[in-house]
C-alpha positions as CSV (number, residue, x, y, z in Angstrom):
1,X,1.3,11.9,15.3
2,X,3.9,9.9,17.3
3,X,3.3,11.4,20.7
4,X,-0.5,11.1,20.3
5,X,0.2,7.4,19.1
6,X,2.0,6.9,21.8
7,X,-0.5,8.2,24.4
8,X,-3.4,6.0,23.4
9,X,-0.7,2.7,23.9
10,X,-0.2,3.7,27.3
11,X,-3.1,4.0,28.1
12,X,-4.0,0.4,27.0
13,X,-0.5,-1.1,27.5
14,X,0.6,0.6,30.8
15,X,3.1,-2.1,31.3
16,X,4.5,-1.6,27.4
17,X,7.3,1.0,26.5
18,X,4.7,3.0,24.8
19,X,7.4,3.7,22.3
20,X,6.7,3.8,18.1
21,X,9.0,3.4,15.2
22,X,7.4,5.0,12.2
23,X,8.7,3.9,8.3
24,X,9.9,7.2,7.9
25,X,9.3,11.1,9.6
26,X,7.6,13.8,7.5
27,X,7.6,17.5,8.2
28,X,4.1,19.0,9.7
29,X,1.4,19.2,7.5
30,X,2.2,16.4,5.4
31,X,0.0,14.0,5.0
32,X,0.5,9.9,5.1
33,X,-1.7,7.6,3.9
34,X,-0.5,4.5,4.8
35,X,2.6,5.4,7.2
36,X,3.9,2.0,8.8
37,X,4.7,2.0,12.7
38,X,6.1,-0.3,14.8
39,X,5.9,-1.0,18.9
40,X,6.8,-3.5,21.7
41,X,3.6,-4.4,23.7
42,X,3.5,-6.3,27.2
43,X,-0.6,-7.0,27.6
44,X,-2.7,-9.3,26.5
45,X,-4.8,-7.8,23.3
46,X,-4.2,-9.6,20.1
47,X,-2.8,-8.3,16.9
48,X,-6.5,-8.2,15.1
49,X,-7.8,-6.4,17.8
50,X,-5.3,-2.9,18.2
51,X,-6.9,-1.1,15.5
52,X,-10.4,-1.1,16.9
53,X,-8.6,-0.6,20.4
54,X,-6.3,2.6,19.1
55,X,-9.2,4.1,17.1
56,X,-11.3,4.3,20.0
57,X,-8.9,6.6,21.5
58,X,-7.3,8.7,18.7
59,X,-8.7,11.3,17.2
60,X,-10.4,12.1,13.9
61,X,-7.6,12.8,12.2
62,X,-5.5,9.8,12.4
63,X,-7.0,6.4,12.2
64,X,-5.1,2.6,12.1
65,X,-5.8,0.7,9.2
66,X,-4.1,-2.8,10.0
67,X,-2.4,-4.3,12.8
68,X,0.1,-7.6,12.6
69,X,2.4,-9.2,14.7
70,X,5.9,-9.1,13.1
71,X,9.2,-10.8,14.2
72,X,11.3,-9.3,17.0
73,X,14.3,-8.2,14.8
74,X,11.9,-6.4,12.2
75,X,11.8,-3.0,12.1
76,X,9.2,-0.2,10.6
77,X,11.8,2.0,9.0
78,X,15.1,-0.1,8.4
79,X,13.7,-2.7,7.3
80,X,11.5,-1.2,3.9
81,X,12.8,-1.1,0.5
82,X,10.8,1.5,-0.6
83,X,8.3,4.8,0.1
84,X,6.1,6.2,-2.0
85,X,4.9,9.8,-2.1
86,X,2.7,11.4,-4.1
87,X,2.6,15.9,-4.5
88,X,-0.9,17.1,-6.2
89,X,-0.6,20.5,-7.7
90,X,-3.8,22.6,-8.9
91,X,-3.1,24.8,-12.1
92,X,-6.5,26.1,-12.1
93,X,-6.9,29.7,-12.4
94,X,-9.6,30.3,-10.1
95,X,-9.3,28.8,-6.0
96,X,-11.5,25.7,-5.1
97,X,-11.7,25.4,-0.9
98,X,-12.3,22.0,-1.4
99,X,-8.8,21.2,-2.4
100,X,-6.8,23.9,-0.7
101,X,-5.5,21.3,2.3
102,X,-4.4,18.9,0.0
103,X,-2.6,20.2,-3.2
104,X,-0.8,23.4,-4.0
105,X,-2.5,25.7,-6.1
106,X,0.1,27.1,-8.8
107,X,-2.8,29.8,-10.9
108,X,-0.3,32.6,-12.1
109,X,1.4,30.8,-15.2
110,X,0.6,27.2,-17.3
111,X,2.6,24.6,-16.0
112,X,4.1,22.1,-18.4
113,X,4.1,18.6,-16.6
114,X,6.3,16.9,-19.8
115,X,9.2,19.0,-18.6
116,X,8.8,17.6,-15.1
117,X,8.4,14.4,-15.9
118,X,11.4,14.6,-18.2
119,X,13.7,16.2,-15.3
120,X,12.6,13.1,-13.6
121,X,13.2,10.3,-15.5
122,X,16.5,11.6,-15.9
123,X,17.1,11.3,-12.0
124,X,15.7,7.9,-12.0
125,X,18.6,5.2,-10.7
126,X,20.9,5.8,-7.7
127,X,22.6,9.2,-7.1
128,X,23.2,12.0,-4.5
129,X,20.8,13.7,-3.8
130,X,22.6,16.3,-1.0
131,X,21.0,19.2,-2.9
132,X,17.8,18.1,-2.0
133,X,18.3,17.8,1.6
134,X,17.4,20.2,4.1
135,X,19.9,21.7,6.9
136,X,19.8,19.5,10.2
137,X,19.6,16.0,8.3
138,X,21.9,13.4,10.2
139,X,22.8,11.4,7.2
140,X,26.5,11.0,6.5
141,X,25.7,11.2,2.6
142,X,22.9,12.0,0.1
143,X,23.0,8.9,-1.9
144,X,19.5,7.3,-2.6
145,X,17.8,5.1,-5.2
146,X,14.9,6.7,-7.5
147,X,13.1,3.6,-8.2
148,X,10.0,5.2,-10.1
149,X,8.2,8.3,-11.0
150,X,5.0,9.3,-12.6
151,X,3.8,12.5,-13.6
152,X,0.5,12.8,-14.5
153,X,-2.1,15.5,-15.7
154,X,-6.1,15.5,-15.6
155,X,-7.4,18.3,-16.2
156,X,-6.5,21.5,-13.7
157,X,-4.5,18.6,-11.7
158,X,-1.0,17.4,-12.3
159,X,0.2,14.6,-9.5
160,X,3.9,13.6,-9.6
161,X,4.8,10.6,-7.6
162,X,7.8,9.4,-6.6
163,X,9.1,6.1,-5.3
164,X,12.7,5.7,-3.9
165,X,14.6,3.5,-1.1
166,X,14.4,6.3,1.1
167,X,14.0,10.2,0.7
168,X,16.3,12.8,2.0
169,X,15.1,15.4,4.8
170,X,13.5,17.3,2.8
171,X,14.0,16.4,-0.3
172,X,10.6,16.0,-2.1
173,X,9.2,19.3,-1.0
174,X,12.7,21.0,-2.6
175,X,12.4,18.6,-5.5
176,X,8.7,19.4,-6.4
177,X,9.1,23.2,-5.9
178,X,12.0,22.9,-8.2
179,X,10.3,21.3,-10.7
180,X,7.1,23.5,-10.6
181,X,9.6,26.0,-11.3
182,X,11.0,24.1,-14.7
183,X,7.1,23.2,-15.5
184,X,6.5,27.4,-15.5
185,X,9.3,28.1,-17.1
186,X,11.0,30.3,-14.6
187,X,13.8,27.8,-14.4
188,X,16.0,25.9,-17.2
189,X,15.6,22.0,-17.0
190,X,19.4,22.0,-17.5
191,X,20.3,24.1,-14.7
192,X,18.2,22.4,-12.3
193,X,20.2,19.3,-13.5
194,X,23.4,21.4,-13.0
195,X,22.3,22.0,-9.1
196,X,21.6,18.7,-8.4
197,X,24.7,17.0,-10.4
198,X,27.2,19.6,-8.7
199,X,25.4,19.0,-5.1
200,X,24.6,23.2,-5.0
201,X,22.4,23.1,-2.1
202,X,22.7,26.4,-2.0
203,X,21.3,27.1,-5.2
204,X,17.9,25.5,-4.2
205,X,15.9,28.2,-2.8
206,X,12.0,27.2,-3.4
207,X,10.6,24.3,-1.6
208,X,6.5,23.0,-2.3
209,X,4.3,23.7,0.9
210,X,4.1,20.4,2.9
211,X,-0.1,20.3,2.6
212,X,0.5,19.2,-1.1
213,X,2.5,15.7,0.1
214,X,1.2,12.8,0.9
215,X,3.1,9.5,2.0
216,X,1.3,6.4,-0.2
217,X,2.4,3.7,1.0
218,X,5.9,1.7,2.3
219,X,7.3,-1.5,1.3
220,X,8.9,-4.5,2.5
221,X,10.9,-7.5,0.7
222,X,8.3,-9.9,2.4
223,X,4.9,-7.9,2.4
224,X,3.4,-7.5,6.1
225,X,-0.1,-6.5,5.2
226,X,-2.4,-7.2,2.5
227,X,-2.9,-4.8,-0.3
228,X,-5.9,-3.4,0.2
229,X,-4.6,-2.3,3.9
230,X,-0.9,-0.9,2.7
231,X,-1.6,0.7,-0.6
232,X,-2.9,4.2,-0.9
233,X,-6.3,4.9,0.9
234,X,-5.9,9.2,-0.4
235,X,-8.6,9.5,-3.2
236,X,-7.5,10.9,-6.1
237,X,-9.6,14.1,-7.1
238,X,-11.5,14.8,-10.6
239,X,-12.6,18.1,-11.4
240,X,-15.4,17.4,-14.4
241,X,-14.9,21.3,-15.7
242,X,-11.0,22.8,-16.0
243,X,-10.7,26.4,-16.4
244,X,-9.6,27.5,-19.6
245,X,-5.9,27.4,-19.6
246,X,-3.2,30.2,-19.7
247,X,-1.1,30.2,-22.7
248,X,2.0,32.3,-22.9
249,X,1.6,33.8,-26.2
250,X,4.5,33.1,-29.1
251,X,7.3,36.5,-29.1
252,X,5.7,37.8,-25.8
253,X,5.7,37.4,-22.2
254,X,2.2,38.4,-21.5
255,X,-0.1,35.3,-20.4
256,X,-3.8,35.1,-22.6
257,X,-6.5,32.9,-21.9
258,X,-6.9,29.5,-24.0
259,X,-10.3,29.2,-26.1
260,X,-10.3,25.3,-25.3
261,X,-10.4,24.4,-21.7
262,X,-10.1,20.9,-21.9
263,X,-7.3,20.6,-24.2
264,X,-4.8,19.6,-21.5
265,X,-1.3,17.5,-22.0
266,X,-0.5,14.9,-20.3
267,X,2.6,12.8,-19.7
268,X,3.6,9.4,-17.4
269,X,7.3,8.4,-16.9
């Protein structure tokens, strides 16, 4: 995305540096509903004209929602006080082609979202999250502050929102992979918490796929954009009918189908 945006800037402002600095870098395949980017320009285009001018030169997969003039010492990344991500899980038994590019389909086991929420609640605050940092990061340490978490279920859809002062390289996908293992009963919550507290990165082996993750918004001490411009534009999915859930029979490792497809728990932290 950065290269594509810089090419469009170069067309509109040949005398400018055409260099973009984003609030955060995301893995290939991760979506962004409200990424924030800053750039310097030398031409006469006023701030309010930049979105229309850029959108006329960008592919349909990239859209500029708003533009503002900021002080020269303002930085899209280093001036931010938080980032917020949403991960979408689809726990239905049957594939849904309308969700396949925006969610992670987990169909073999029922997911206990309350167990996932309980783990996340324990992680709130400033901690070392090195266990969830992929190799190749240039950070000196893994300290970051997890400010807010939210886990919600609506039928077969589960959304997990994480807000932090900053995220480590690969942190959200690695954390989501482990949370799903807890929710499916394949990993004990205390085992995961032990890996986290003891910074046992080698024990964290499963990462969630990129396409279920979306950067919702970036926050700053002094808001730059109006709420309608900078808050999440990613819509929430809604399914009117859910598949009958899979229920683990008591005293057995077999899975059986539930009789009532409408009985789904929910948790919000």
